[in-house]
mmCIF file as Biopython writes it, N, C-alpha, C and O atoms, coordinates in Angstrom:
data_model
#
loop_
_atom_site.group_PDB
_atom_site.id
_atom_site.type_symbol
_atom_site.label_atom_id
_atom_site.label_alt_id
_atom_site.label_comp_id
_atom_site.label_asym_id
_atom_site.label_entity_id
_atom_site.label_seq_id
_atom_site.pdbx_PDB_ins_code
_atom_site.Cartn_x
_atom_site.Cartn_y
_atom_site.Cartn_z
_atom_site.occupancy
_atom_site.B_iso_or_equiv
_atom_site.auth_seq_id
_atom_site.auth_asym_id
_atom_site.pdbx_PDB_model_num
ATOM 1   N N  . UNK A ? 1  ? 116.722 -25.240 80.189 1.0 0.0 1  A 1 
ATOM 2   C CA . UNK A ? 1  ? 117.575 -24.095 80.413 1.0 0.0 1  A 1 
ATOM 3   C C  . UNK A ? 1  ? 117.774 -23.978 81.928 1.0 0.0 1  A 1 
ATOM 4   O O  . UNK A ? 1  ? 116.880 -23.516 82.637 1.0 0.0 1  A 1 
ATOM 5   N N  . UNK A ? 2  ? 118.916 -24.386 82.411 1.0 0.0 2  A 1 
ATOM 6   C CA . UNK A ? 2  ? 119.155 -24.396 83.860 1.0 0.0 2  A 1 
ATOM 7   C C  . UNK A ? 2  ? 119.129 -22.997 84.481 1.0 0.0 2  A 1 
ATOM 8   O O  . UNK A ? 2  ? 119.672 -22.040 83.928 1.0 0.0 2  A 1 
ATOM 9   N N  . UNK A ? 3  ? 118.484 -22.908 85.643 1.0 0.0 3  A 1 
ATOM 10  C CA . UNK A ? 3  ? 118.525 -21.683 86.425 1.0 0.0 3  A 1 
ATOM 11  C C  . UNK A ? 3  ? 117.470 -20.643 86.114 1.0 0.0 3  A 1 
ATOM 12  O O  . UNK A ? 3  ? 117.255 -19.731 86.912 1.0 0.0 3  A 1 
ATOM 13  N N  . UNK A ? 4  ? 116.808 -20.757 84.975 1.0 0.0 4  A 1 
ATOM 14  C CA . UNK A ? 4  ? 115.833 -19.736 84.588 1.0 0.0 4  A 1 
ATOM 15  C C  . UNK A ? 4  ? 114.873 -20.329 83.565 1.0 0.0 4  A 1 
ATOM 16  O O  . UNK A ? 4  ? 115.284 -21.091 82.690 1.0 0.0 4  A 1 
ATOM 17  N N  . UNK A ? 5  ? 113.607 -19.984 83.673 1.0 0.0 5  A 1 
ATOM 18  C CA . UNK A ? 5  ? 112.652 -20.420 82.662 1.0 0.0 5  A 1 
ATOM 19  C C  . UNK A ? 5  ? 112.658 -19.441 81.491 1.0 0.0 5  A 1 
ATOM 20  O O  . UNK A ? 5  ? 113.181 -18.332 81.601 1.0 0.0 5  A 1 
ATOM 21  N N  . UNK A ? 6  ? 112.088 -19.851 80.399 1.0 0.0 6  A 1 
ATOM 22  C CA . UNK A ? 6  ? 111.962 -18.964 79.246 1.0 0.0 6  A 1 
ATOM 23  C C  . UNK A ? 6  ? 111.136 -17.731 79.567 1.0 0.0 6  A 1 
ATOM 24  O O  . UNK A ? 6  ? 111.447 -16.628 79.117 1.0 0.0 6  A 1 
ATOM 25  N N  . UNK A ? 7  ? 110.094 -17.921 80.339 1.0 0.0 7  A 1 
ATOM 26  C CA . UNK A ? 7  ? 109.244 -16.789 80.750 1.0 0.0 7  A 1 
ATOM 27  C C  . UNK A ? 7  ? 110.047 -15.812 81.598 1.0 0.0 7  A 1 
ATOM 28  O O  . UNK A ? 7  ? 109.906 -14.599 81.443 1.0 0.0 7  A 1 
ATOM 29  N N  . UNK A ? 8  ? 110.889 -16.327 82.494 1.0 0.0 8  A 1 
ATOM 30  C CA . UNK A ? 8  ? 111.727 -15.450 83.317 1.0 0.0 8  A 1 
ATOM 31  C C  . UNK A ? 8  ? 112.737 -14.696 82.458 1.0 0.0 8  A 1 
ATOM 32  O O  . UNK A ? 8  ? 112.967 -13.505 82.666 1.0 0.0 8  A 1 
ATOM 33  N N  . UNK A ? 9  ? 113.334 -15.383 81.500 1.0 0.0 9  A 1 
ATOM 34  C CA . UNK A ? 9  ? 114.277 -14.724 80.593 1.0 0.0 9  A 1 
ATOM 35  C C  . UNK A ? 9  ? 113.576 -13.634 79.790 1.0 0.0 9  A 1 
ATOM 36  O O  . UNK A ? 9  ? 114.113 -12.537 79.632 1.0 0.0 9  A 1 
ATOM 37  N N  . UNK A ? 10 ? 112.395 -13.925 79.288 1.0 0.0 10 A 1 
ATOM 38  C CA . UNK A ? 10 ? 111.621 -12.941 78.539 1.0 0.0 10 A 1 
ATOM 39  C C  . UNK A ? 10 ? 111.366 -11.698 79.399 1.0 0.0 10 A 1 
ATOM 40  O O  . UNK A ? 10 ? 111.511 -10.573 78.922 1.0 0.0 10 A 1 
ATOM 41  N N  . UNK A ? 11 ? 110.990 -11.899 80.654 1.0 0.0 11 A 1 
ATOM 42  C CA . UNK A ? 11 ? 110.721 -10.779 81.572 1.0 0.0 11 A 1 
ATOM 43  C C  . UNK A ? 11 ? 111.992 -9.977  81.852 1.0 0.0 11 A 1 
ATOM 44  O O  . UNK A ? 11 ? 111.947 -8.748  81.900 1.0 0.0 11 A 1 
ATOM 45  N N  . UNK A ? 12 ? 113.114 -10.652 82.036 1.0 0.0 12 A 1 
ATOM 46  C CA . UNK A ? 12 ? 114.376 -9.945  82.292 1.0 0.0 12 A 1 
ATOM 47  C C  . UNK A ? 12 ? 114.808 -9.124  81.087 1.0 0.0 12 A 1 
ATOM 48  O O  . UNK A ? 12 ? 115.256 -7.987  81.234 1.0 0.0 12 A 1 
ATOM 49  N N  . UNK A ? 13 ? 114.676 -9.695  79.903 1.0 0.0 13 A 1 
ATOM 50  C CA . UNK A ? 13 ? 115.018 -8.951  78.688 1.0 0.0 13 A 1 
ATOM 51  C C  . UNK A ? 13 ? 114.137 -7.707  78.557 1.0 0.0 13 A 1 
ATOM 52  O O  . UNK A ? 13 ? 114.624 -6.621  78.244 1.0 0.0 13 A 1 
ATOM 53  N N  . UNK A ? 14 ? 112.851 -7.875  78.798 1.0 0.0 14 A 1 
ATOM 54  C CA . UNK A ? 14 ? 111.904 -6.754  78.719 1.0 0.0 14 A 1 
ATOM 55  C C  . UNK A ? 14 ? 112.279 -5.675  79.738 1.0 0.0 14 A 1 
ATOM 56  O O  . UNK A ? 14 ? 112.293 -4.489  79.411 1.0 0.0 14 A 1 
ATOM 57  N N  . UNK A ? 15 ? 112.581 -6.087  80.972 1.0 0.0 15 A 1 
ATOM 58  C CA . UNK A ? 15 ? 112.933 -5.134  82.025 1.0 0.0 15 A 1 
ATOM 59  C C  . UNK A ? 15 ? 114.211 -4.366  81.685 1.0 0.0 15 A 1 
ATOM 60  O O  . UNK A ? 15 ? 114.377 -3.215  82.088 1.0 0.0 15 A 1 
ATOM 61  N N  . UNK A ? 16 ? 115.108 -5.008  80.944 1.0 0.0 16 A 1 
ATOM 62  C CA . UNK A ? 16 ? 116.356 -4.362  80.549 1.0 0.0 16 A 1 
ATOM 63  C C  . UNK A ? 16 ? 116.204 -3.507  79.297 1.0 0.0 16 A 1 
ATOM 64  O O  . UNK A ? 16 ? 117.160 -2.882  78.837 1.0 0.0 16 A 1 
ATOM 65  N N  . UNK A ? 17 ? 114.977 -3.487  78.746 1.0 0.0 17 A 1 
ATOM 66  C CA . UNK A ? 17 ? 114.727 -2.683  77.560 1.0 0.0 17 A 1 
ATOM 67  C C  . UNK A ? 17 ? 115.101 -3.374  76.265 1.0 0.0 17 A 1 
ATOM 68  O O  . UNK A ? 17 ? 115.109 -2.745  75.207 1.0 0.0 17 A 1 
ATOM 69  N N  . UNK A ? 18 ? 115.409 -4.652  76.331 1.0 0.0 18 A 1 
ATOM 70  C CA . UNK A ? 18 ? 115.782 -5.420  75.144 1.0 0.0 18 A 1 
ATOM 71  C C  . UNK A ? 18 ? 114.532 -6.021  74.524 1.0 0.0 18 A 1 
ATOM 72  O O  . UNK A ? 18 ? 113.870 -6.855  75.141 1.0 0.0 18 A 1 
ATOM 73  N N  . UNK A ? 19 ? 114.212 -5.611  73.331 1.0 0.0 19 A 1 
ATOM 74  C CA . UNK A ? 19 ? 112.983 -6.051  72.668 1.0 0.0 19 A 1 
ATOM 75  C C  . UNK A ? 19 ? 113.272 -7.035  71.535 1.0 0.0 19 A 1 
ATOM 76  O O  . UNK A ? 19 ? 112.629 -6.997  70.487 1.0 0.0 19 A 1 
ATOM 77  N N  . UNK A ? 20 ? 114.243 -7.911  71.758 1.0 0.0 20 A 1 
ATOM 78  C CA . UNK A ? 20 ? 114.592 -8.909  70.751 1.0 0.0 20 A 1 
ATOM 79  C C  . UNK A ? 20 ? 113.390 -9.845  70.517 1.0 0.0 20 A 1 
ATOM 80  O O  . UNK A ? 20 ? 112.733 -10.253 71.474 1.0 0.0 20 A 1 
ATOM 81  N N  . UNK A ? 21 ? 113.104 -10.182 69.260 1.0 0.0 21 A 1 
ATOM 82  C CA . UNK A ? 21 ? 111.993 -11.122 69.001 1.0 0.0 21 A 1 
ATOM 83  C C  . UNK A ? 21 ? 112.298 -12.488 69.628 1.0 0.0 21 A 1 
ATOM 84  O O  . UNK A ? 21 ? 113.411 -13.002 69.513 1.0 0.0 21 A 1 
ATOM 85  N N  . UNK A ? 22 ? 111.302 -13.060 70.286 1.0 0.0 22 A 1 
ATOM 86  C CA . UNK A ? 22 ? 111.486 -14.336 70.989 1.0 0.0 22 A 1 
ATOM 87  C C  . UNK A ? 22 ? 110.583 -15.398 70.384 1.0 0.0 22 A 1 
ATOM 88  O O  . UNK A ? 22 ? 109.387 -15.185 70.185 1.0 0.0 22 A 1 
ATOM 89  N N  . UNK A ? 23 ? 111.182 -16.545 70.098 1.0 0.0 23 A 1 
ATOM 90  C CA . UNK A ? 23 ? 110.446 -17.730 69.656 1.0 0.0 23 A 1 
ATOM 91  C C  . UNK A ? 23 ? 110.626 -18.774 70.746 1.0 0.0 23 A 1 
ATOM 92  O O  . UNK A ? 23 ? 111.745 -19.223 70.994 1.0 0.0 23 A 1 
ATOM 93  N N  . UNK A ? 24 ? 109.544 -19.162 71.395 1.0 0.0 24 A 1 
ATOM 94  C CA . UNK A ? 24 ? 109.597 -20.190 72.421 1.0 0.0 24 A 1 
ATOM 95  C C  . UNK A ? 24 ? 109.524 -21.555 71.769 1.0 0.0 24 A 1 
ATOM 96  O O  . UNK A ? 24 ? 108.718 -21.781 70.867 1.0 0.0 24 A 1 
ATOM 97  N N  . UNK A ? 25 ? 110.374 -22.471 72.232 1.0 0.0 25 A 1 
ATOM 98  C CA . UNK A ? 25 ? 110.357 -23.861 71.790 1.0 0.0 25 A 1 
ATOM 99  C C  . UNK A ? 25 ? 110.334 -24.716 73.055 1.0 0.0 25 A 1 
ATOM 100 O O  . UNK A ? 25 ? 111.192 -24.564 73.924 1.0 0.0 25 A 1 
ATOM 101 N N  . UNK A ? 26 ? 109.363 -25.607 73.158 1.0 0.0 26 A 1 
ATOM 102 C CA . UNK A ? 26 ? 109.241 -26.414 74.362 1.0 0.0 26 A 1 
ATOM 103 C C  . UNK A ? 26 ? 108.801 -27.840 74.052 1.0 0.0 26 A 1 
ATOM 104 O O  . UNK A ? 26 ? 108.099 -28.099 73.074 1.0 0.0 26 A 1 
ATOM 105 N N  . UNK A ? 27 ? 109.227 -28.741 74.900 1.0 0.0 27 A 1 
ATOM 106 C CA . UNK A ? 27 ? 108.758 -30.123 74.839 1.0 0.0 27 A 1 
ATOM 107 C C  . UNK A ? 27 ? 107.610 -30.328 75.819 1.0 0.0 27 A 1 
ATOM 108 O O  . UNK A ? 27 ? 106.979 -31.385 75.835 1.0 0.0 27 A 1 
ATOM 109 N N  . UNK A ? 28 ? 107.346 -29.316 76.630 1.0 0.0 28 A 1 
ATOM 110 C CA . UNK A ? 28 ? 106.309 -29.409 77.652 1.0 0.0 28 A 1 
ATOM 111 C C  . UNK A ? 28 ? 105.323 -28.246 77.522 1.0 0.0 28 A 1 
ATOM 112 O O  . UNK A ? 28 ? 105.309 -27.346 78.361 1.0 0.0 28 A 1 
ATOM 113 N N  . UNK A ? 29 ? 104.501 -28.266 76.472 1.0 0.0 29 A 1 
ATOM 114 C CA . UNK A ? 29 ? 103.596 -27.142 76.242 1.0 0.0 29 A 1 
ATOM 115 C C  . UNK A ? 29 ? 102.473 -27.082 77.280 1.0 0.0 29 A 1 
ATOM 116 O O  . UNK A ? 29 ? 101.798 -28.071 77.563 1.0 0.0 29 A 1 
ATOM 117 N N  . UNK A ? 30 ? 102.307 -25.905 77.820 1.0 0.0 30 A 1 
ATOM 118 C CA . UNK A ? 30 ? 101.194 -25.635 78.732 1.0 0.0 30 A 1 
ATOM 119 C C  . UNK A ? 30 ? 100.467 -24.412 78.205 1.0 0.0 30 A 1 
ATOM 120 O O  . UNK A ? 30 ? 101.096 -23.407 77.875 1.0 0.0 30 A 1 
ATOM 121 N N  . UNK A ? 31 ? 99.172  -24.489 78.126 1.0 0.0 31 A 1 
ATOM 122 C CA . UNK A ? 31 ? 98.392  -23.394 77.553 1.0 0.0 31 A 1 
ATOM 123 C C  . UNK A ? 31 ? 98.576  -22.093 78.332 1.0 0.0 31 A 1 
ATOM 124 O O  . UNK A ? 31 ? 98.665  -21.023 77.729 1.0 0.0 31 A 1 
ATOM 125 N N  . UNK A ? 32 ? 98.634  -22.168 79.643 1.0 0.0 32 A 1 
ATOM 126 C CA . UNK A ? 32 ? 98.788  -20.930 80.428 1.0 0.0 32 A 1 
ATOM 127 C C  . UNK A ? 32 ? 100.145 -20.278 80.162 1.0 0.0 32 A 1 
ATOM 128 O O  . UNK A ? 32 ? 100.248 -19.051 80.149 1.0 0.0 32 A 1 
ATOM 129 N N  . UNK A ? 33 ? 101.172 -21.077 79.952 1.0 0.0 33 A 1 
ATOM 130 C CA . UNK A ? 33 ? 102.497 -20.534 79.644 1.0 0.0 33 A 1 
ATOM 131 C C  . UNK A ? 33 ? 102.495 -19.942 78.237 1.0 0.0 33 A 1 
ATOM 132 O O  . UNK A ? 33 ? 103.066 -18.876 78.010 1.0 0.0 33 A 1 
ATOM 133 N N  . UNK A ? 34 ? 101.853 -20.635 77.291 1.0 0.0 34 A 1 
ATOM 134 C CA . UNK A ? 34 ? 101.761 -20.117 75.928 1.0 0.0 34 A 1 
ATOM 135 C C  . UNK A ? 34 ? 101.065 -18.756 75.924 1.0 0.0 34 A 1 
ATOM 136 O O  . UNK A ? 34 ? 101.538 -17.814 75.289 1.0 0.0 34 A 1 
ATOM 137 N N  . UNK A ? 35 ? 99.947  -18.659 76.630 1.0 0.0 35 A 1 
ATOM 138 C CA . UNK A ? 35 ? 99.209  -17.380 76.692 1.0 0.0 35 A 1 
ATOM 139 C C  . UNK A ? 35 ? 100.074 -16.283 77.297 1.0 0.0 35 A 1 
ATOM 140 O O  . UNK A ? 35 ? 100.084 -15.152 76.810 1.0 0.0 35 A 1 
ATOM 141 N N  . UNK A ? 36 ? 100.798 -16.618 78.355 1.0 0.0 36 A 1 
ATOM 142 C CA . UNK A ? 36 ? 101.643 -15.626 79.027 1.0 0.0 36 A 1 
ATOM 143 C C  . UNK A ? 36 ? 102.773 -15.155 78.113 1.0 0.0 36 A 1 
ATOM 144 O O  . UNK A ? 36 ? 103.053 -13.960 78.024 1.0 0.0 36 A 1 
ATOM 145 N N  . UNK A ? 37 ? 103.418 -16.107 77.435 1.0 0.0 37 A 1 
ATOM 146 C CA . UNK A ? 37 ? 104.527 -15.761 76.536 1.0 0.0 37 A 1 
ATOM 147 C C  . UNK A ? 37 ? 104.038 -14.888 75.384 1.0 0.0 37 A 1 
ATOM 148 O O  . UNK A ? 37 ? 104.676 -13.894 75.038 1.0 0.0 37 A 1 
ATOM 149 N N  . UNK A ? 38 ? 102.924 -15.257 74.800 1.0 0.0 38 A 1 
ATOM 150 C CA . UNK A ? 38 ? 102.393 -14.504 73.668 1.0 0.0 38 A 1 
ATOM 151 C C  . UNK A ? 38 ? 101.917 -13.118 74.106 1.0 0.0 38 A 1 
ATOM 152 O O  . UNK A ? 38 ? 102.122 -12.136 73.393 1.0 0.0 38 A 1 
ATOM 153 N N  . UNK A ? 39 ? 101.283 -13.037 75.276 1.0 0.0 39 A 1 
ATOM 154 C CA . UNK A ? 39 ? 100.821 -11.740 75.786 1.0 0.0 39 A 1 
ATOM 155 C C  . UNK A ? 39 ? 101.999 -10.804 76.056 1.0 0.0 39 A 1 
ATOM 156 O O  . UNK A ? 39 ? 101.864 -9.584  75.968 1.0 0.0 39 A 1 
ATOM 157 N N  . UNK A ? 40 ? 103.153 -11.386 76.387 1.0 0.0 40 A 1 
ATOM 158 C CA . UNK A ? 40 ? 104.344 -10.581 76.665 1.0 0.0 40 A 1 
ATOM 159 C C  . UNK A ? 40 ? 105.139 -10.257 75.404 1.0 0.0 40 A 1 
ATOM 160 O O  . UNK A ? 40 ? 106.192 -9.624  75.472 1.0 0.0 40 A 1 
ATOM 161 N N  . UNK A ? 41 ? 104.624 -10.698 74.244 1.0 0.0 41 A 1 
ATOM 162 C CA . UNK A ? 41 ? 105.250 -10.291 72.992 1.0 0.0 41 A 1 
ATOM 163 C C  . UNK A ? 41 ? 106.016 -11.348 72.227 1.0 0.0 41 A 1 
ATOM 164 O O  . UNK A ? 41 ? 106.685 -11.028 71.245 1.0 0.0 41 A 1 
ATOM 165 N N  . UNK A ? 42 ? 105.936 -12.603 72.652 1.0 0.0 42 A 1 
ATOM 166 C CA . UNK A ? 42 ? 106.628 -13.657 71.904 1.0 0.0 42 A 1 
ATOM 167 C C  . UNK A ? 42 ? 106.099 -13.721 70.470 1.0 0.0 42 A 1 
ATOM 168 O O  . UNK A ? 42 ? 104.921 -13.469 70.219 1.0 0.0 42 A 1 
ATOM 169 N N  . UNK A ? 43 ? 106.978 -14.057 69.548 1.0 0.0 43 A 1 
ATOM 170 C CA . UNK A ? 43 ? 106.608 -14.182 68.139 1.0 0.0 43 A 1 
ATOM 171 C C  . UNK A ? 43 ? 105.843 -15.475 67.904 1.0 0.0 43 A 1 
ATOM 172 O O  . UNK A ? 43 ? 104.824 -15.484 67.212 1.0 0.0 43 A 1 
ATOM 173 N N  . UNK A ? 44 ? 106.334 -16.565 68.478 1.0 0.0 44 A 1 
ATOM 174 C CA . UNK A ? 44 ? 105.720 -17.885 68.314 1.0 0.0 44 A 1 
ATOM 175 C C  . UNK A ? 44 ? 105.948 -18.706 69.576 1.0 0.0 44 A 1 
ATOM 176 O O  . UNK A ? 44 ? 106.797 -18.386 70.408 1.0 0.0 44 A 1 
ATOM 177 N N  . UNK A ? 45 ? 105.169 -19.768 69.693 1.0 0.0 45 A 1 
ATOM 178 C CA . UNK A ? 45 ? 105.303 -20.732 70.774 1.0 0.0 45 A 1 
ATOM 179 C C  . UNK A ? 45 ? 105.191 -22.101 70.130 1.0 0.0 45 A 1 
ATOM 180 O O  . UNK A ? 45 ? 104.088 -22.569 69.850 1.0 0.0 45 A 1 
ATOM 181 N N  . UNK A ? 46 ? 106.321 -22.746 69.894 1.0 0.0 46 A 1 
ATOM 182 C CA . UNK A ? 46 ? 106.343 -24.027 69.197 1.0 0.0 46 A 1 
ATOM 183 C C  . UNK A ? 46 ? 106.474 -25.175 70.185 1.0 0.0 46 A 1 
ATOM 184 O O  . UNK A ? 46 ? 107.238 -25.102 71.147 1.0 0.0 46 A 1 
ATOM 185 N N  . UNK A ? 47 ? 105.718 -26.236 69.930 1.0 0.0 47 A 1 
ATOM 186 C CA . UNK A ? 47 ? 105.797 -27.453 70.728 1.0 0.0 47 A 1 
ATOM 187 C C  . UNK A ? 47 ? 106.545 -28.511 69.943 1.0 0.0 47 A 1 
ATOM 188 O O  . UNK A ? 47 ? 106.246 -28.753 68.774 1.0 0.0 47 A 1 
ATOM 189 N N  . UNK A ? 48 ? 107.518 -29.143 70.585 1.0 0.0 48 A 1 
ATOM 190 C CA . UNK A ? 48 ? 108.273 -30.218 69.935 1.0 0.0 48 A 1 
ATOM 191 C C  . UNK A ? 48 ? 107.394 -31.457 69.833 1.0 0.0 48 A 1 
ATOM 192 O O  . UNK A ? 48 ? 106.612 -31.715 70.748 1.0 0.0 48 A 1 
ATOM 193 N N  . UNK A ? 49 ? 107.488 -32.210 68.791 1.0 0.0 49 A 1 
ATOM 194 C CA . UNK A ? 49 ? 108.201 -31.904 67.551 1.0 0.0 49 A 1 
ATOM 195 C C  . UNK A ? 49 ? 107.372 -30.942 66.708 1.0 0.0 49 A 1 
ATOM 196 O O  . UNK A ? 49 ? 106.148 -30.899 66.834 1.0 0.0 49 A 1 
ATOM 197 N N  . UNK A ? 50 ? 108.025 -30.186 65.863 1.0 0.0 50 A 1 
ATOM 198 C CA . UNK A ? 50 ? 107.324 -29.273 64.963 1.0 0.0 50 A 1 
ATOM 199 C C  . UNK A ? 50 ? 107.956 -29.377 63.584 1.0 0.0 50 A 1 
ATOM 200 O O  . UNK A ? 50 ? 109.071 -29.876 63.426 1.0 0.0 50 A 1 
ATOM 201 N N  . UNK A ? 51 ? 107.228 -28.901 62.603 1.0 0.0 51 A 1 
ATOM 202 C CA . UNK A ? 51 ? 107.705 -28.928 61.223 1.0 0.0 51 A 1 
ATOM 203 C C  . UNK A ? 51 ? 108.690 -27.779 60.991 1.0 0.0 51 A 1 
ATOM 204 O O  . UNK A ? 51 ? 108.554 -26.705 61.576 1.0 0.0 51 A 1 
ATOM 205 N N  . UNK A ? 52 ? 109.666 -28.016 60.145 1.0 0.0 52 A 1 
ATOM 206 C CA . UNK A ? 52 ? 110.607 -26.967 59.793 1.0 0.0 52 A 1 
ATOM 207 C C  . UNK A ? 52 ? 109.920 -25.746 59.224 1.0 0.0 52 A 1 
ATOM 208 O O  . UNK A ? 52 ? 110.361 -24.617 59.437 1.0 0.0 52 A 1 
ATOM 209 N N  . UNK A ? 53 ? 108.835 -25.978 58.499 1.0 0.0 53 A 1 
ATOM 210 C CA . UNK A ? 53 ? 108.101 -24.851 57.911 1.0 0.0 53 A 1 
ATOM 211 C C  . UNK A ? 53 ? 107.503 -23.949 58.992 1.0 0.0 53 A 1 
ATOM 212 O O  . UNK A ? 53 ? 107.357 -22.744 58.783 1.0 0.0 53 A 1 
ATOM 213 N N  . UNK A ? 54 ? 107.159 -24.526 60.142 1.0 0.0 54 A 1 
ATOM 214 C CA . UNK A ? 54 ? 106.644 -23.710 61.252 1.0 0.0 54 A 1 
ATOM 215 C C  . UNK A ? 54 ? 107.735 -22.779 61.772 1.0 0.0 54 A 1 
ATOM 216 O O  . UNK A ? 54 ? 107.478 -21.607 62.048 1.0 0.0 54 A 1 
ATOM 217 N N  . UNK A ? 55 ? 108.942 -23.299 61.904 1.0 0.0 55 A 1 
ATOM 218 C CA . UNK A ? 55 ? 110.061 -22.477 62.371 1.0 0.0 55 A 1 
ATOM 219 C C  . UNK A ? 55 ? 110.373 -21.374 61.360 1.0 0.0 55 A 1 
ATOM 220 O O  . UNK A ? 55 ? 110.625 -20.231 61.740 1.0 0.0 55 A 1 
ATOM 221 N N  . UNK A ? 56 ? 110.354 -21.714 60.093 1.0 0.0 56 A 1 
ATOM 222 C CA . UNK A ? 56 ? 110.614 -20.708 59.053 1.0 0.0 56 A 1 
ATOM 223 C C  . UNK A ? 56 ? 109.580 -19.596 59.122 1.0 0.0 56 A 1 
ATOM 224 O O  . UNK A ? 56 ? 109.927 -18.422 58.992 1.0 0.0 56 A 1 
ATOM 225 N N  . UNK A ? 57 ? 108.308 -19.949 59.325 1.0 0.0 57 A 1 
ATOM 226 C CA . UNK A ? 57 ? 107.263 -18.923 59.444 1.0 0.0 57 A 1 
ATOM 227 C C  . UNK A ? 57 ? 107.509 -18.042 60.668 1.0 0.0 57 A 1 
ATOM 228 O O  . UNK A ? 57 ? 107.320 -16.827 60.601 1.0 0.0 57 A 1 
ATOM 229 N N  . UNK A ? 58 ? 107.925 -18.637 61.777 1.0 0.0 58 A 1 
ATOM 230 C CA . UNK A ? 58 ? 108.223 -17.847 62.978 1.0 0.0 58 A 1 
ATOM 231 C C  . UNK A ? 58 ? 109.387 -16.892 62.736 1.0 0.0 58 A 1 
ATOM 232 O O  . UNK A ? 58 ? 109.344 -15.732 63.147 1.0 0.0 58 A 1 
ATOM 233 N N  . UNK A ? 59 ? 110.415 -17.381 62.073 1.0 0.0 59 A 1 
ATOM 234 C CA . UNK A ? 59 ? 111.565 -16.524 61.763 1.0 0.0 59 A 1 
ATOM 235 C C  . UNK A ? 59 ? 111.145 -15.390 60.843 1.0 0.0 59 A 1 
ATOM 236 O O  . UNK A ? 59 ? 111.572 -14.250 61.024 1.0 0.0 59 A 1 
ATOM 237 N N  . UNK A ? 60 ? 110.325 -15.692 59.872 1.0 0.0 60 A 1 
ATOM 238 C CA . UNK A ? 60 ? 109.823 -14.646 58.974 1.0 0.0 60 A 1 
ATOM 239 C C  . UNK A ? 60 ? 109.017 -13.606 59.740 1.0 0.0 60 A 1 
ATOM 240 O O  . UNK A ? 60 ? 109.143 -12.409 59.481 1.0 0.0 60 A 1 
ATOM 241 N N  . UNK A ? 61 ? 108.192 -14.052 60.679 1.0 0.0 61 A 1 
ATOM 242 C CA . UNK A ? 61 ? 107.426 -13.104 61.510 1.0 0.0 61 A 1 
ATOM 243 C C  . UNK A ? 61 ? 108.369 -12.212 62.317 1.0 0.0 61 A 1 
ATOM 244 O O  . UNK A ? 61 ? 108.162 -11.003 62.422 1.0 0.0 61 A 1 
ATOM 245 N N  . UNK A ? 62 ? 109.407 -12.830 62.886 1.0 0.0 62 A 1 
ATOM 246 C CA . UNK A ? 62 ? 110.368 -12.072 63.693 1.0 0.0 62 A 1 
ATOM 247 C C  . UNK A ? 62 ? 111.084 -11.039 62.827 1.0 0.0 62 A 1 
ATOM 248 O O  . UNK A ? 62 ? 111.287 -9.905  63.262 1.0 0.0 62 A 1 
ATOM 249 N N  . UNK A ? 63 ? 111.462 -11.409 61.627 1.0 0.0 63 A 1 
ATOM 250 C CA . UNK A ? 63 ? 112.147 -10.470 60.734 1.0 0.0 63 A 1 
ATOM 251 C C  . UNK A ? 63 ? 111.233 -9.332  60.314 1.0 0.0 63 A 1 
ATOM 252 O O  . UNK A ? 63 ? 111.677 -8.188  60.212 1.0 0.0 63 A 1 
ATOM 253 N N  . UNK A ? 64 ? 109.975 -9.628  60.071 1.0 0.0 64 A 1 
ATOM 254 C CA . UNK A ? 64 ? 109.024 -8.572  59.704 1.0 0.0 64 A 1 
ATOM 255 C C  . UNK A ? 64 ? 108.799 -7.611  60.861 1.0 0.0 64 A 1 
ATOM 256 O O  . UNK A ? 64 ? 108.705 -6.400  60.660 1.0 0.0 64 A 1 
ATOM 257 N N  . UNK A ? 65 ? 108.712 -8.152  62.077 1.0 0.0 65 A 1 
ATOM 258 C CA . UNK A ? 65 ? 108.491 -7.319  63.255 1.0 0.0 65 A 1 
ATOM 259 C C  . UNK A ? 65 ? 109.703 -6.449  63.550 1.0 0.0 65 A 1 
ATOM 260 O O  . UNK A ? 65 ? 109.564 -5.294  63.951 1.0 0.0 65 A 1 
ATOM 261 N N  . UNK A ? 66 ? 110.887 -7.005  63.351 1.0 0.0 66 A 1 
ATOM 262 C CA . UNK A ? 66 ? 112.116 -6.297  63.658 1.0 0.0 66 A 1 
ATOM 263 C C  . UNK A ? 66 ? 112.433 -5.228  62.614 1.0 0.0 66 A 1 
ATOM 264 O O  . UNK A ? 66 ? 113.066 -4.216  62.916 1.0 0.0 66 A 1 
ATOM 265 N N  . UNK A ? 67 ? 111.986 -5.465  61.391 1.0 0.0 67 A 1 
ATOM 266 C CA . UNK A ? 67 ? 112.330 -4.535  60.314 1.0 0.0 67 A 1 
ATOM 267 C C  . UNK A ? 67 ? 111.318 -3.495  60.185 1.0 0.0 67 A 1 
ATOM 268 O O  . UNK A ? 67 ? 111.438 -2.620  59.328 1.0 0.0 67 A 1 
#
C-alpha cells in the first residue's frame, strides 16, 4: 500500500472516529506489528498464504462485532 502502512491507516481511521472492522493481510508478518494491530482493535491478522476458511472466520468475527 503505497504512502501509508496498514498500522498508519488504522490509526488515522481511529483518529477520525471511524471504527470500521479491520482485517490485516500481509506477506511480511512481524509479531510486534501483529500485537500492535490487534491491541488497536484489528479483527484478524492474516499472513499470506492463508486458507479461505481463515478469511471467512475473520469476516464472521467482523460481522458479529459490527452487529
